[in-house]
N, C-alpha and C positions, 0 to 999 in steps of 0.2 A: 321680502317685506312688502306687503300690499300697498302701503301708503306711498312708498318710493315709486312703485309702478304707477299709481294714480297721478302723482305730481308730474312725473316724466311724460306719461301719456297725454295728459291735458296740455302740458307745455308744447309738445310736438304737434298736437292737433291744432292748437291756436296758431302756432308758427306756420304750419303748412297751409292752413285756411287763409292766412294773410299773404301767402307766397313769399315768405321770408326765409332765406337760406340760413343755415347754421352759421356760416361765415358772417353774414350781415347782422344776425342777432348778436353774435359775439362782439362785433364792432360797436353796435348800438349800446350795449350794456357794459362795455369795457371788461369783458371776461374772456378767458381762453376758450377757444373752440373745443378743446378737449374737455373742459369742465361742462360745457353745454351738452356735449355728447354723453358724458357720464350720467348727467341728470336724466336725459331723455332715454338712455338705455337702462335706467333703473338701478344703477350701481350706487348712487349717492343721493341723499336729500341735502341740499345746501343749507348753509346758515341763512337767517332771515335777510341779511344785507344783499347777497347776490340774488336771492329769490325776488326781493323787492325790485332790484334793478331790471331783472328779466320781465317782471310783470309790467313795469313802467314802459319798457322798450316795446312790449307787445300791446300796450294800451289797455291793459286789464287790471282789475283789482287783485291784490295779493290773494284774497280769499278765493278767487276763481280757481286756483290750483288745488284748493282743499274742499271746495263745495261738492256736495253730492246732488242736491236738488235745490231749486230756488223757490221760496215761498213769499208771496206778497203779504202785507199786513204784519201784525205782531207775531213773534216766534217765541214759543215757550220750550225750554229744554228741561225735562224732568231728570232728576239725578240718575234714575235707572236707565235712562236713554242716552246718557253721555257716551260717546264713542271716541276712541283714540283718534286724533286727527293727524298728527305728524310728529316726527322726531327731527330735531335739528342739531347740528354739531357746530360749535364755534371753533373747534380745534381742527387739526388737519384731517384730510379725508380718511386716513387709516384709523383714526381714533374712534372709539365708541361714542355714540351720542350721549349727551348728558341731560337732555330735557325732552320730556314727552308732553306734547301739546294736545289738549282735548278741546276741540272747537265747540263753542257755546252758541254760535249763530251761523253755522255752515250752510244752513238752508235759507237764510234770510236774503232776499233779493235786494240789490241796490244799497247795501250797507256801506258805511264809511269808516266803521270801527271794526276791529277784529278782536273779540273777547275770547279768552282761553282760560282753562284751568291748566296749570303746568306742574307736572311732577318733576322735581329737580333731583337727579341722582348725585350721590357723592362722587367726587373725583379730584384729581390733582389740579388745584386752582392755578398752578404755574403753567399748565398746558393750555389753559383757555386764552384765546386771543380776543382782543377788543375789536368791535365792529361798529359801524355807524350806518345810518340810513335816514332818509327824510322822515319827518313826522314826530310824533310824541308817543310816550308810553306811560301807562299807569300800572303799578304793581302793588298788590295787597297780599301780605304774607298770611296764609291760612294756617300753616303748620310748620314748625321748625324755624330755622334761621337761614337767611341768605346774605351773601356778601355781594355788593355791587361796586364794581370799578366804574367810575364815571369821570372821564377826563383824568385829572391827576388825583382825584379824591377817591376814598374808599369808604363805603357805608356798610354797616351791619344792621339788618332789619330782622326783628323777631316777630313772632305771631302777633297779629293785630296792627303791625306797622305798615305804612305805605310810602310810596315814592312816586312822584310824577316828574318826568324829565323830557327834555328835547333829545330825541334819538339821533340827531345829527352829530352830537358829541360822542366820541368813542366810548363804548361801554361794554360791560360784560356782567352777566348775572350767574352766580353759581352757588352751590350749597356751601354753607359755612361750617367749619370744624368737621368736614368730611362726614356729615350726617344728612340724610335726605330732607327735603323740604317740599312744600306745596304752596303755590301762589295763584292768585287771579291776575292775569295780565290782559290789559286792553291796549291794543296797538292801533294808532291812528296814522294813516299815511295819506297826505293830501293828494287829490287827483289832479 
């Protein structure tokens, strides 16, 4: 998977440029050394929560791992130019990923938000685990329905519905009724 290679290579490059050992990075972001090695060796793409912790520990934006080029000024992404950005899994490492992220601003320099179109694949909702990270998220359902576990609450959103929440609260987003869905997601992580 080319995206996994991209994320792992960029992470290793930034870590080595800062002369940070894998052990030190694992300690800084409270992750297992083995998990960091797996990411760098391109075997997994982590869920957003550990990737955010790694980005913070390295002092970079989350988008740094997904960026191809950086452009100053406004950035327009035409529909035919959208490229698959990354797949993340909130389940265990052996599971298949359930979300494909298409970055909408991967080339924008100095951004503070990460906008994506996300294709959500059907899957066993019982296998999805809750995660949390600093920041806020805005989701708008373009097609299908999604179920959102947020703390102790469960919300079902249909096409045209949206939700804005603090992502520090444990949450999970997955396809509802085992049918695919498509959303716009905007993730904000304070620097």
